[in-house]
C-alpha positions, 0 to 999 in steps of 0.5 A: 056415127062410127064407134071410134068417134062415139068412144072419143066423144064419150071420153071427151064428155067424161073429161069435160064433166070432170073439168067443170066440177074442178071449178064448180066444186073445187074443195073435194079436189083440193083435199086430195092434192098431195102435200109434197106438190109445190104451190096451193092445192086450189091452183092445182085443182084449177090447173087440172080442171083447165087441162081436162077441159082443154084435152076434152076440146082437143079430143072432140075435133078430128084434127087434134084427136090424136094429140088430145088422146095422148094428152088425156093418157098423160093427164090420167097418169099425172093425176094418179098421185092424187088418187093415191093421196085420197086412198091414204087419207080415206083409209079410216073412213066408212067402208063405202068411202074406202071402196070409192077411194080404192076403186080409183086406183086401178081405174086409172089403167083402163082410162089410160088405155081408153085414151091411147085407143082414142089416139090410135083410132084417130090415125085410121080413116072412118069406116 
């Protein structure tokens, strides 16, 4: 399997697992939805989980991989406010929990880069 395809499937797997957890255990996600977002936190949790599953599906198919990769990059950027909310809310928690919350912030950059790389590789023929 070419490296680009492995990378795409790894990204799709990450998104699929995250999407499934939004439905299987929504409460932790509900708590990080910023208060300024209109509507219920649960609605946003389910919507973002559905988006992750849809994007994962798009990335798995070569014909929709470019669009899926671009959508994944946009999704990673769109959920950044929830990561900021988590970091703010967890600033007085244990050192381990603060480390988790703070590590999520700079992690979004590499995730966006990875998604864009998958989208770009979709335009190139497999070697």
